[in-house]
N, C-alpha and C positions, 0 to 999 in steps of 0.2 A: 504494500500500500504506500502511496506517495506521502511525502511529508505534509503536503497541503491537505490531503484527505484526513490525515490523523488530526491535524489542528482543527479542522471543521467539526469533527466528531467531539472533540474535547471541549469546545466552546460553542454551544448552540447559539444561533443568531435568531433574533426576533425580527419583527418588521423594521425596516430602515437599516438593517445590518448591525443593530446594537446587540450586545450580549443579552441573554435572557435568563430568567429564573422562573421555573414552572410555566414556561410559555409566554411570559410577559416581559417586555423590555426593561432592562436595568441600565440606567444612564448615570455616569459619575462625573462630577465636577468638583475636584478637590476632595474635601471631607464630606461632601453632600452627595447622596445618591437619590435618584428618583426611580420608583418602581411602578410600572404600569404605563399606559398610553395616554398622552394628553388629549387624544381624540375621544376618550371615554369620559364618563361623568366624574370619576374619582381617580386620584393618583396618590401614592404614598411617598412622603419625603422622609429620608433617613439622614440624620446628622450625626457624624461621629464626634462625640464630645471629648473623649479621651482615648489614648492608645497605650498599649503596654508592649514591652519588648519580649518576644518569645524566640529564643535561639537566634538572635540577631535580626529578627524580622519584626517590623511594627505591625501590630494586630489591634483591631478595634476593640476597646474595652467597654465603654459606655456609649450607647447609641440612642438618640432621641428619635421616636417614630411618630409621624403625624399623618393621619388620613385627611386628605384635602379635596375639596371640590375643585373642578377645573373650570367652573363657570366664571367667565371674565367679568360678568355683571355684578358679582358679589364682591364686597370689600374684602381686603386681605384677612382681617381678623375673623370675619364670618366664614371664610373658606375652610378653616380648620374644623373638622368634624370630631376627631378623636386624637388623643395624644397619649404616649406612654414612653417610658425609658427602660431599655433592656440591657443586660450584660452580654455583650458580644453581638457580632453581626448576624450569625446564624439565627439566634432567637429573635432578633429584630426583623429579619426577613420572614421568619415563620409567622409572626403576628401580623406583619404587613400583608402577607398573602391571605391569611384568614380574613382580615378586615376587608380587603379589596374584593375577594370572592363573595363575601356576604353582601356588601353594599352594591356591587354590580349586579348581583342576582336579584336584589330588590328593585333595581332601576329598570329591569327588563319588563 
């Protein structure tokens, strides 16, 4: 198998060529990640608040999770539907996926 094919399998891409998690796009800008599509009614914003060193690698320690409405007509403060803080990126993505799945299921 070619090197390109191996890389494609290890990092699945969602719409727009972005990496994905459970079929939804995951976009990173610095210490902020956005999970979900801006074309849907809700998206989750993940902010890495602190990091720790694990075997010479910086790993997210505390992560703020916010479920947000993508409606541009709503003021910024009103866009936030739910918030939480989790220990580690995996737990933050897990709750983000649960919230997004639940809210998008209600919207249909």
